[in-house]
C-alpha positions in Angstrom: 107.9 80.9 92.5 104.6 82.3 91.2 102.0 84.5 92.9 98.4 85.3 91.8 96.8 88.3 93.5 93.0 88.3 93.4 91.9 92.0 93.4 93.7 94.9 91.8 92.7 97.7 94.2 95.2 99.5 96.4 96.0 96.4 98.6 96.5 94.1 95.7 98.6 96.6 93.8 100.6 97.3 96.9 101.5 93.6 97.4 102.4 93.3 93.7 104.5 96.5 93.6 106.5 95.8 96.8 107.1 92.2 95.9 108.1 92.9 92.3 110.5 95.6 93.3 112.4 93.4 95.7 115.9 92.6 94.4 115.7 89.1 95.8 112.5 88.2 94.0 112.7 86.3 90.7 109.2 84.9 90.4 106.1 85.6 88.3 103.4 87.9 89.7 99.9 88.3 88.2 97.0 90.4 89.4 93.4 89.4 88.5 91.0 92.4 88.5 87.5 92.2 87.1 87.1 95.9 86.5 90.2 98.0 85.7 88.0 101.1 85.6 87.5 100.6 89.4 83.9 101.9 89.1 82.8 100.1 92.3 86.2 99.7 94.0 86.5 100.9 97.5 89.9 102.3 96.7 88.4 104.6 94.1 85.3 105.6 96.1 87.0 106.2 99.4 87.1 109.7 101.1 90.9 108.9 101.2 92.1 110.1 104.6 95.0 109.1 106.8 95.2 109.2 110.6 97.3 108.0 113.5 94.4 108.2 116.0 93.8 104.5 116.2 93.5 102.3 119.3 95.9 99.5 118.3 99.6 100.0 118.1 99.9 98.1 114.8 97.4 100.4 113.1 99.3 103.4 114.3 102.5 102.0 112.9 100.9 101.1 109.5 99.6 104.7 109.3 103.1 106.0 110.0 104.5 104.1 107.1 101.6 105.0 104.9 102.4 108.7 105.7 106.0 108.2 104.6 104.8 106.8 101.3 102.2 109.7 100.7 104.8 112.3 101.5 107.3 110.8 99.1 104.7 110.6 96.4 104.5 114.4 96.3 101.9 115.9 93.9 100.6 112.5 92.8 99.2 111.9 96.3 98.2 115.5 97.0 98.5 115.0 100.7 96.9 117.7 102.9 98.1 117.5 106.5 95.4 119.4 108.2 94.8 116.7 110.9 91.9 114.8 112.3 90.0 116.5 115.2 88.0 114.1 117.5 85.5 115.9 119.8 84.2 114.4 123.0 81.6 115.4 125.5 82.0 114.8 129.2 81.0 111.1 129.0 83.5 110.3 126.2 86.3 112.6 127.4 88.2 110.2 129.7 88.5 107.5 127.0 89.6 109.9 124.4 92.3 111.3 126.7 93.5 107.8 127.4 93.8 107.1 123.7 95.7 110.3 123.1 98.2 109.4 125.8 98.8 106.0 124.1 99.0 107.5 120.6 101.5 110.1 121.8 103.6 107.4 123.5 103.8 105.5 120.1 105.1 108.6 118.3 101.9 110.2 116.9 101.8 114.0 117.1 98.3 114.1 118.6 97.5 117.0 120.9 94.9 117.1 123.7 92.9 120.4 123.6 90.4 121.7 126.1 87.4 123.7 125.1 89.2 127.0 125.4 92.0 125.8 123.1 89.6 124.4 120.6 87.6 127.7 120.5 90.8 129.7 120.1 91.9 127.7 117.0 88.5 127.1 115.4 86.2 130.0 116.5 83.5 128.9 114.1 82.8 125.7 116.2 79.9 125.4 118.6 81.5 123.7 121.6 79.0 124.1 124.5 78.6 120.3 124.8 82.3 119.5 124.2 84.7 118.7 127.0 87.9 118.3 124.9 89.3 117.2 121.6 92.3 115.4 120.2 94.0 116.8 117.1 96.7 115.4 114.9 98.8 118.5 114.3 100.9 116.7 111.8 100.9 113.3 110.1 97.2 113.2 109.5 94.8 114.6 106.8 93.5 113.6 103.4 94.9 112.7 100.0 94.2 111.7 96.4 93.1 108.1 96.8 93.0 107.6 93.0 96.5 109.0 92.7 97.8 106.5 95.3 96.0 103.6 93.6 97.4 104.6 90.2 100.9 105.1 91.6 100.9 101.6 93.1 99.5 100.1 89.9 102.1 101.8 87.7 104.9 100.8 90.1 103.8 97.2 89.8 103.5 97.3 86.0 106.9 98.9 85.7 108.4 96.1 87.7 107.0 93.5 85.4 103.7 92.5 87.1 101.0 91.1 84.7 97.5 92.5 85.1 94.7 90.2 83.9 91.1 91.4 83.3 88.8 88.7 84.6 86.4 87.6 87.3 87.3 85.0 90.0 84.4 82.6 90.4 85.7 80.0 92.9 88.7 78.6 94.7 89.8 75.0 94.4 91.8 73.3 97.2 94.1 70.2 97.1 93.4 67.3 99.4 96.0 68.6 101.9 94.0 71.9 102.2 96.3 74.1 100.1 94.9 76.2 97.3 95.3 74.6 93.9 93.6 77.0 91.4 91.3 79.9 90.9 88.4 79.2 88.5 87.7 82.4 86.7 86.3 83.9 83.5 89.7 83.3 82.0 89.7 79.6 83.0 91.6 77.8 85.8 94.5 80.0 87.0 97.3 78.3 89.0 100.1 79.6 91.2 102.2 78.5 94.1 100.9 81.3 96.3 97.7 83.3 96.2 96.6 86.6 97.8 92.9 87.3 98.5 92.5 91.1 98.2 89.0 91.4 96.8 87.8 93.9 99.4 84.1 93.7 100.1 83.8 90.7 97.8 86.4 88.6 99.6 84.1 86.6 101.9 81.9 84.9 99.2 85.1 83.9 97.3 86.7 82.5 100.4 83.6 80.5 101.1 84.0 78.6 97.9 87.2 77.2 99.5 85.3 76.4 102.8 87.0 79.3 104.5 84.7 81.4 106.7 85.8 85.0 107.1 83.5 87.6 108.8 83.9 90.3 106.2 80.7 92.0 104.8 80.1 94.9 102.4 78.8 97.9 104.3 77.6 100.9 102.3 79.1 104.3 103.3 77.7 107.4 101.7 79.6 110.6 101.1 77.9 114.0 100.5 79.4 117.2 99.1 78.1 120.6 100.1 78.9 124.3 99.7 78.6 126.8 102.6 79.1 130.5 102.9 80.8 129.6 106.2 84.3 128.7 104.9 85.5 127.3 108.3 89.1 128.5 108.0 91.8 125.9 108.8 89.1 123.2 109.1 90.6 119.7 109.9 88.8 116.5 109.3 86.3 116.7 112.2 84.9 113.6 113.9 81.8 114.6 115.9 80.3 112.7 118.9 77.1 112.3 116.9 78.9 110.1 114.3 79.2 112.9 111.7 82.5 113.6 110.0 83.3 116.4 107.6 86.3 118.0 105.9 87.1 120.6 103.3 87.3 119.5 99.7 88.6 121.8 97.0 87.9 125.5 96.9 87.0 127.6 100.0 83.5 126.8 101.2 83.4 123.3 99.6 83.2 120.3 101.9 82.4 116.6 102.0 80.8 114.7 104.9 79.4 111.4 106.0 78.3 109.6 109.1 76.6 106.7 110.8 74.2 105.2 108.3 70.5 104.9 109.0 70.5 101.4 107.4 73.7 99.3 107.9 72.4 96.1 106.3 75.2 94.3 104.5 75.3 94.3 100.7 73.1 97.3 100.0 73.4 98.8 96.5 76.0 101.4 95.9 73.5 104.3 95.8 73.9 107.1 98.3 71.6 106.6 101.3 68.5 108.7 100.4 67.5 110.2 103.7 70.8 110.2 105.7 71.9 113.7 104.8 68.7 115.5 105.5 67.6 113.5 108.5 70.9 113.1 110.4 73.9 114.8 108.8 72.6 118.3 108.0 71.1 118.8 111.5 74.4 117.7 113.1 76.4 120.0 110.7 74.3 123.0 111.7 74.6 122.2 115.4 78.4 122.0 115.3 79.0 124.8 112.9 76.1 127.3 113.0 77.2 128.8 109.6 76.5 125.4 108.0 72.7 125.9 108.5 72.5 127.6 105.1 74.7 125.1 103.2 73.8 124.0 99.7 73.9 120.2 99.1 75.9 119.0 96.1 76.6 115.5 94.6 76.8 112.3 96.6 78.2 108.8 96.1 78.7 105.6 98.0 81.4 103.0 98.5 81.8 99.8 100.5 83.6 99.3 103.8 84.9 95.7 103.8 83.8 95.4 107.4 85.4 92.8 109.6 82.6 92.2 112.1 84.9 90.2 114.4 87.1 93.1 115.6 87.1 95.8 112.9 90.7 95.1 111.8 92.3 93.7 108.7 92.9 90.0 108.0 96.5 89.6 106.9 98.3 86.3 106.2 97.3 82.7 106.0 95.0 80.2 107.8 97.0 77.2 108.9 94.7 74.9 107.0 95.3 76.7 103.7 98.9 78.0 104.0 99.4 79.2 100.4 96.4 81.6 100.4 97.2 84.9 102.1 94.4 87.2 103.2 94.6 91.0 102.6 91.0 92.1 103.4 88.6 93.2 106.1 90.2 96.5 106.9 86.9 98.1 108.0 87.5 101.5 106.4 91.2 102.0 106.9 92.5 99.7 104.1 93.6 102.5 101.7 95.8 104.3 104.2 97.3 101.0 105.3 97.8 99.5 101.8 101.5 100.4 101.6 102.4 98.8 104.9 100.4 95.7 104.3 101.8 95.4 100.8 105.3 95.7 102.0 104.7 93.1 104.8 103.2 90.5 102.6 105.9 91.0 100.0 108.5 90.3 102.8 106.6 87.2 103.8 106.3 85.9 100.2 110.0 86.5 99.5 111.5 85.4 102.8 108.9 83.5 104.8 108.8 86.2 107.5 107.8 89.8 108.2 110.8 92.0 108.5 110.0 95.7 108.7 106.8 95.5 110.7 105.3 92.4 112.4 101.8 92.0 111.0 101.1 88.8 112.9 98.5 90.4 115.2 96.3 90.6 112.0 96.7 86.9 111.3 93.3 85.3 110.4 94.1 82.5 112.8 92.9 84.9 115.5 89.4 84.1 114.2 89.9 80.4 115.0 91.4 81.2 118.5 88.6 83.6 119.3 91.1 86.3 120.2 90.1 89.7 118.7 92.6 92.4 118.0 90.0 95.0 118.5 90.1 98.4 116.8 87.7 100.7 118.7 88.4 103.9 116.7 86.4 103.1 113.6 84.6 105.9 111.7 
């Protein structure tokens, strides 16, 4: 059997690595990637964090497997388990508490903290408008996204995967609906099975095969700053305003982001010009008074491959095109879930079924059925 994977980011490399490493696999695996430098790839531009504070059981389970992989990777992944801290005012508190109860039931070490407990642990926080918070005391934090990507890529190469440098232009289907070939800058590339893992660029390519997937490129900007307030033991904080921030590097160094001012699909990968000063800096200073005198640093932007249907990944095949497997649309959590999705699709390709974790709730057929598998905890 032969497999051609379109896209060599974390998801594409994960599928390739887990499939090639299977002792029951004897086929050929190729990965087509247009830019091996990953200059615009979401895998390389991500803030690279992992959490179990999701609203769907499958996303929690995928994070739990991703955590195992990051822990096993050691220094290459540089995992920092400082946790996510979600804050909620009185109006949001009941929903956050209900989510925490479900996350804990599914094995996530997430604690519910009232205002007094929050203030005792992080005294530098301003909490007058906060009712409670949920904190992942273990199994959450941030990591070296580039390190994970390179680890997956090297595993794939070591197991015999071929990496091709080229751009996919269009998909050609047989009369029976199955995929026949990928027309690319390298010519027509054929295989028995194909995997679409082109991130924010997946939908236009799928459209050339008359497959409509609601995945759009949504720019997300990240801003670095330095503050004399070092915020000891700072987690990755999610503020009710839409702001997030976390430490990065030496004491007093942080990165942050938040709800964009302009969420038009397909904007250029330039950091949003006014977002930091108009929205993020005021929110930072309101939540951590010592951040008022921060000094802005560099900024960059990457794409979320946003699935506008239900903010969850599309994994597996459409019935009408059974040899083309989707691995896209993860809406900001693709990097942390790449190992679990890669393992699952490798199982499906090798055996015809998921074995370790049932990924069928993410099947793209739910688009046809009009049955969303909604993820509400999207940052």
